[in-house]
Structure formats: structure tokens, C-alpha cells
Steps between C-alpha positions, in 0.01 A plus 500: 500500500866457415532871442345564843751255655790689344351828622467367855859373502624845398281671764608271785869492403503877489328514838753252643786708366359823648423339836797268560777675305415867514303485835231712328162316487287605201188286559315394815534151655137432406567585133817286498316201646214539255734508196695203632190290556384579146841399358502176697158411365611554136821302546314211669264485203786529244817361662673492158480882492707552818789732435842462667478857632149463641482625864336168591841341449626680809280272711732203470406139469796346324680223690848384413701199618827686551686814401693481173848651480551817296827644367520878505634642171651790699611393852294633790778636720456594864626829648792571732396633842618802698408584859633852573546846350874440474442186288267697272769765467752227406259367235470855358879547508565186297259619231655848485847346467382375160464867390123481540297779662193293578135571557332230707144368524411410857221241536336318786624143550183298521526197727363227276636264235637583156315410184571511125206555266534421128256636239469420126303746292366649822369170647641343818663169406716422805569602856803367686676534835858618526632164625878508492499789250551274201228239551167570665160333521198550276220655714280623213188322630523694827623830358186518285290522818668828604286787378790745468676268255338588164408203284507732200702823462384828355740448205579182301867483599741219571645579842640359823461700823598424858354594831383387842201291604385591852212486741350810660490528877120521511473189285722308741284611796178390322653163406619434854161592641342239278772239575461559872127424483576183300774392749768518232858616578543874454716644224811657657553808281413652165809382319469134609126509425565630150772243430279218628204621296686520173629144544154342529432230242131596502458853354166545682694513828731767358203702374345503850820653642448828308865555409630821352798610285725792423706491176836678532744371236527470124809285419551635148377864489721597207295268275207738548702818442510587872793696641436493874351277771237769569393484136474120531272532803278746313493270194397195707228708668360597162487137399274425796735380769471615859813695593565663838479881497703516824825562314719807451769615265795640699849630428696474826554257786344754737178483298519118526534529878203736510285257295597212731416698816170624356382156386632326809287730715190409297575125496229400746237705316552327166243229407782256415832397659823656386846401627709772342562733207645408162742746340551476123709703253240660275692525166496173303831567323664563842351173626656313206837671558500396869392142418470210742694290748439123493200550729387862495458802271757763586251776422247414773495411866242449776507689830351274771301655785584399859287200593160557657420352839298184552357336813579155641533320834816487712486131606832480682835666571810286462869579547806458275874537565709711266868473408599741783288311752231761477155369594219614272125454559307408186128522426329181386202611292195339345617487134384804304587641153683830503616657180471174310671260745377295796634624832504284813798644692631849579782621724411682823860619550525505884308504826464882503349495148235249608417690819480839324248358250311330786476171311329196651484147370159461335483864388365601162789699355558708187808408299670638187816446303757766587644615168267241338743229619527441874183403698435744783244503784351850513264484798251296701134564442414545868132548427487143362616336826273239658677450836656168396830659391822416695761752616845487341781371727866530414695175536791479743697207350629429147248293296793302350746432778303610813778737615382796712442805283672831573399859414803716433520836678330780305351261244149364443598157368551178688792271405598138534859535630592137436764509218432133429124546445426316173249762384764772520742289300262422216369859469853637510613260222198591286570868544871460414421332168213736406498728199583825682774331702744251337252421220583128470277374220356155568540521880142585590305462819384138452845380391666667799254336734575160343878550514475608861292192595738272309789662694677625189500855634466633852658845470592755232852367442354152423339639187845538348595143593203336327725368224615222734137362488473524123436123455236503773327805355462340156306214659241732660151520350475786253877522446728377227852551376420823318297663777762419764776632271303824445442538875865448589603747229252759640642448850857547367403810299341663804848520658565790259208716620567853618534547878152649557332168406710315757424758770127473434522118472649467848161593642621764742195642688376836355740491204299490180621491142520882467686539832739221399587693181564821699731314737685318219554822305620685811738237648597325170614176675339265748797531736458878508132456593578239766749736664282813476410670829147599598598864460620442144184317412260760637674780299368338180167645377207264570706283739356565848577364844291184456674389177845591640443303821369205301814493278733521802307229678499271197872520430593472872321161516761219475259269312427766234865593469582130450249473213636816336858371523394171341334683213814704441714183499259344249583780257197729520569854384500746789560820300256757367491479122247774433551869428699662779335780702697823463406743774390832344372799695231567241353152543631325809237449772231678295165369375383560144163474325473460123192633320397553137652330199879486492659511153876473580476204737251225582369512857710197594814670360426819692440307825822306455701820448347660808569196716858473367567846643353419844145623444172314504177522300151504651158489337317790670579861582507601869677756719786248529560497123824673404459547124231441239630430145246592232476375144244580233135545610557485877187469710384516861838417648650805330219723636538359848877567489427860410251531787750355750793708370702189413802540269405418136743392226419467134640194328766723336606625846507141628729402209729796566532412870578139411774613262644745755 
């Protein structure tokens, strides 16, 4: 009978491997059930015979009191993220600068949770979560319930592998159908469902969730004589692990882009959720040469797909006042998880934006994160309306000071024109101290609000007079001698910033950080900018009538000029400290596109040189593009430039023109 038990274990384990790992069933469901029943009967009669790798152990049943901490022998590092083709190109450039001509393995980024599996002599002895990368939690009792995690490998090796635990889309649907009938709260998405399942103290609950895995990383491949990541994947597959065959070995960034586009288009058809593509240097020696930062391997990165849309209810529209007095409608949403974070607010920009989208309070709307960061309302689901929705109405008075709102000629936005409106003051102060403006470390949004309410600061110049309140600041909750000293030092140091930061920090309507740099480089001093005529301003590339008029209007206002003069008297630098723009007929006023891998310059260096000669760089090729600069292995941008008859420079020609 014991011999029959061993035979049944081998038959069922092989069937599980073929079905769950290879997706290639070799026996019928009826045969599988018959063998499993027979095995259960033998094990019930002889419980002392039960083997650790018996398929019956996948059923769960172990209950623990809490999760024990586990220290990873080799840290489980996370990956850096990139969000665009240009960032992928920069990643590739950094690697090539190390005299490496890389091949990459592109893999699907499964949206689940990381797991480490440890085997001794081919038997599973421990499964652990990533945790903080150094210390995770022991989840062995639940990992054993996952049929794609082998309890025994095909070879008796000591090995640790890493991968992703996830839940299939169909499994989530089936679970939620059952939970709905039982009046239980529905599971929000596959990733959260998988994470919640693996953290169950009762392994029977985890077993019922039908979790799955893909193994994608061997931390020490050289110990097994492996030379590449692709060889490591093949080796782990031979041992019995489930690896994802949706990967590709590529040699250029263009091939990476092609893989991303191809898999992105198939994203909705996959049986599991993916949120991007992982790009890894294939050669192990090259990986070791590149090494690690404190947080990430330098030889791998993850491209994140744009967020998918989700539905929720628009419960209200409220209004906020910006630093320029601009009134912005904002969507109040029933909280919903988008790309891993709970969203309850989203900007609606202006009245025209709301009207164009036809939004009504009470609508079911689709939302997404623009660039995976900023919540955005995409559209109203008109077919879901019930007739109880309310039309949107633009307010006519400021929600903070009740002043009558004004709409400036030729613009879509409404403004509070009251210069003493408290909302305008606070927003303006927050903007001035922000990272892209004066970058005053320690003077964040909450602190500025407190200082404003305590009457320590009421305008920009007051920031530089905070030292007079030093004794009062030390007494505030959350402050002490050291933090106040650091804050005052940061304020003093900000006086030395280059002019473009001050221009941006002033909060002049329509003048963003990039425009501020263009203006600072062109006029070199604040006085020159203040005295510039509208004609002089509009001659500058990218400075149109609206920006020019806004600058003239701002500096003609006595209140604004008074603040500027105070800042000058307080010792703030008003001179451009960056690289001067030298007008050059080959570059000035022209737009450039960079494509392929540059070997003489990094992309940032190339962009800086172009801008220093009066040109600008753009991401895509169009009829308005002046020149396309091509490096090694140029792709679609090069072909499009040829089709449009746009001037093309090699990197050598670019270098020659710079030197001339």
C-alpha cells in the first residue's frame, strides 16, 4: 500500500506540474479526482506515512498565531521605475557608458506580491515575503497551498528563488460572485486579493483563494554555473518552477519599445494583471559590474504602464483658490483605489472643462492617474444616469473672501481679484517655498499654514524676516532649537538661488519653471526682465502674447513691485547663474529630436548644449521639427524624419556643429 501511495503522489504531482505550470493537462479531471481520493484514503488510514511533498498538503489546514520574521540572506531589492521611452533610453545610456554593450531580457511585470522560496535538498523549507527587503514574514504555511509552488523539486538542490504570487482575473470574479451571495464585502482587485490571501493565519482560507506564482529571479546564478539571466530562467523551469514564457531577449532600446507596445496592447487579454515591463541586463558578469544603488540594482528597471481607468461616483464639485486668485473646480469622489492609492479628489481645471465633459453631480465617472500620478476624470458614464443627477453651476463669488469673481478677457478661468484674499496668500507662500521654486527645505505646506495663522508671515518678504520670531518658533509643537536653526539656514541659503527660481517662485500667471528659465537666461537680471517691453518678450521662442501680457501686468502692479523691491533689499540674488544662452544660427529658435543611443554625450548633456545655443528639444517628430539627431540603433523617429524630409544629423555631425 505504501508503494501505491508513493506512485499516486508521483502521478498527481506530475499532473499538477503539467496542468498548473506548463498549462498542458495530461490526464482528465475524472482521473485526477479518482487518484486524489485514493491517496486521501491511504493517508487517512496511515497518517504517519504522509510525505511533505504530497499533493494533499496543498489543501491547507495549518493555523498559526502570527507571522514570524525572516531575515533574507541576500536582500530582496525593489526596482527603479521609468515611465517613458526617453527614460528607458537614459537607462540604456548609463549602462553603455560603463563600456557594456548589453542584451536585455524583457519580462511582464506581474501585479502581485514578491515571494522568496528556500529549498534544501530539493524540498521547500521556507517561503517569505519581501518585507523591507532585509526582513520579511514567514508565509510557508500559505505558500504550500499554491499548486504552482513545488513542494519538491526535480533535483535535490539547495536553492533560493524569487518570484510573484498573484491571483488570476477569473479567480477574482469567481470569489466575488461567491462573496456577493454571502453578503461579504467584495475584493477590490487581484493584487489586494492576493496580498490579503497570503496573510491569512488559517491556510485553508489561502487554499480556497487559488493563488498562482511566476518565478523570475535566481539571486546567485553563478553558484550553479549560469552565465546569463535567460539561462537562470531555463534552469528554474527545469527544476519544476513556473516561469513566464512571455519574455524576450533584445539588443536595442527600439526592441524594448516594441516589446512594451506589443504586450501593452495585449494587456486586457492576459488572464492576470500586469502593470508594466521589467528590463534586465542578461549577462550576469555585466550585472555584477554595474552593481547596485542603496535601493535598486543598476542593471534592471521597471517600465510602468499608464494607469487603467476605474469607475466611481462624482458626489460633489467644490472650488479652491490658487496663488494667482484662479478659481478651480474639484471633483469630490467616492473613494476608489487607482494604481495602488485611494483617490477621493481630482481637479476639474475650469468651467469649460466641466461643461465640455458634460459632468453632473451624482454621475458615475471613469477616472485614471495621468502619468500614473495625478488623478484625472476621463468622462461621465451617461448611460448610468438615473435622473437624480444635478447640473454643474459655476460660482460667482470667492469661496474664501466672497469677492465677486472676474473672468479675464480671452481666458477661460475665473479669478478672485482681492489681493488680500487669505487663500491667495497661503497658496502663493507655499508655491514660493516649493522644490521647483525657492526650494526652502522645512517650509512645507502645513508649516506655512501655521505660520500664516500665527501671523509670523503674511507675504513673501516676511519669510526672510522669520529670524525675529526665532524664540517663538522654538516653542511651537513639533519644533526645537535644531529644527528652527535648520529652517532659518535653509531660508538664508535660498537667497543664493539662480534667478529662474525667483521668477517661478513669484507665481506670475502662465510662467512655469521652464519659461522662468528661458526668461532668466535671456535677460540675465531681474531688472532687465522688469523693464522688458512686450515686443522684446514676444520675440523669444515659446513666449507668446499671453505670457508677455501677464509679465507686463505683473510688474506694472504696485503691490507686486513693492514685494519684489523688498526681496531685493533682503539680499535675494536677482542674477541668472546658469549657463548663458549664446545665440547661434544653427540652433537658435530651432527644435531638435534625439533618437537612438548617443555615445559622446548623455541625453541631458546634449539637451543642455542645444538649449545653451538657443534651441529646444522635443520628444516627437513632426513637420515643425527642425533637426533629428541620431545615435546608434535609431528607430521609428529616424524613419519618420526621413519620410517628412527633416534634416538629420549624426552624432558626429552634431559634435562638429557644436565645436564650430
